C-alpha positions in Angstrom: 3.7 -4.4 -21.3 2.9 -4.8 -17.5 4.7 -2.5 -15.1 6.1 -4.1 -12.0 7.4 -3.0 -8.6 9.4 -4.9 -6.0 7.7 -4.3 -2.6 10.1 -4.2 0.3 9.3 -4.3 4.0 12.0 -3.1 6.5 14.5 -3.5 3.7 13.6 -7.1 2.8 11.9 -8.1 -0.5 8.4 -9.0 0.4 6.7 -9.5 -2.9 5.9 -8.0 -6.4 3.1 -5.6 -7.4 2.2 -5.8 -11.1 -0.1 -3.7 -13.3 -1.7 -5.7 -16.1 -4.3 -4.9 -18.8 -6.9 -6.5 -16.4 -5.9 -4.6 -13.2 -3.4 -5.2 -10.4 -1.8 -8.2 -8.8 0.3 -8.6 -5.7 2.0 -11.7 -4.4 4.3 -12.3 -1.5 7.6 -14.0 -2.2 7.6 -17.6 -0.9 11.0 -17.0 0.8 9.6 -13.9 2.6 6.6 -15.9 3.8 9.0 -18.5 5.3 10.7 -16.0 7.5 9.7 -16.1 11.1 9.7 -12.3 11.4 7.8 -11.6 8.2 5.1 -9.0 8.5 2.2 -8.2 6.2 2.4 -5.2 4.0 -1.0 -4.1 5.3 -4.0 -5.5 7.2 -5.8 -5.7 3.8 -2.9 -7.7 2.3 -2.4 -10.4 5.0 0.5 -12.9 4.7 -0.5 -15.7 2.4 0.9 -17.5 -0.6 -2.2 -16.8 -2.8 -2.2 -14.0 -5.4 -4.2 -10.8 -4.6 -6.0 -9.4 -7.7 -8.1 -6.3 -8.2 -9.2 -4.1 -11.0 -8.1 -1.0 -9.1 -4.8 -0.3 -7.3 -5.0 -1.8 -3.8 -6.0 0.9 -1.3 -2.8 0.5 0.7 -0.5 1.2 -2.3 -2.8 4.0 -3.5 -2.5 5.6 -0.1 1.3 5.8 -0.4 0.9 8.3 -3.3 1.4 11.9 -2.2 -1.5 14.3 -2.2 -2.1 18.0 -2.5 0.9 20.3 -3.3 3.4 17.4 -3.1 1.4 15.5 -5.8 1.3 18.7 -7.9 5.1 19.0 -7.7 5.5 15.3 -8.7 3.1 15.6 -11.6 4.9 18.7 -13.0 8.4 17.4 -12.3 8.0 14.0 -13.9 5.1 15.0 -16.3 2.8 12.3 -14.8 -0.9 11.9 -15.4 -2.7 12.1 -12.0 -4.9 9.2 -13.2 -1.9 7.0 -13.7 -1.8 5.6 -10.2 0.9 3.0 -10.9 3.1 5.6 -12.6 2.8 7.9 -9.6 3.5 5.0 -7.2 6.6 4.0 -9.1 7.9 7.6 -9.4 7.1 8.8 -5.9 7.2 5.9 -3.4 10.8 4.6 -3.5 11.5 6.2 -0.1 8.2 6.3 1.8 7.7 7.1 5.4 7.3 3.8 7.2 8.5 0.3 6.6 7.3 -0.2 3.0 9.4 0.7 -0.1 8.3 0.5 -3.8 11.0 -0.1 -6.3 10.4 -0.2 -10.0 11.4 -3.4 -11.8 12.5 -3.8 -15.4 10.5 -6.1 -17.6 11.5 -9.7 -17.0 13.7 -8.8 -14.0 12.8 -10.8 -10.9 
């Protein structure tokens, strides 16, 4: 079953990140794209209606995952595999420094 996350920018829902058996997908919400003050999640994920797809987690989202001693604490606390990048993102990046938030979504919940 795919794991999904709501991606929020400055408190507004910007899109959905999804992990599938073929990799990762990210797509901006059409309502977000229509907002005059919409900003891109990152330079590598510019505002566009088209779906972004990759076999690996997009570098911007991977860069949100903590490193070093903080990652060690997260792995031990939540018993996470350090190779499970989506699991780490979902567990550790709800309240990131900066404008982007990652909120886990239940299956079938939009």
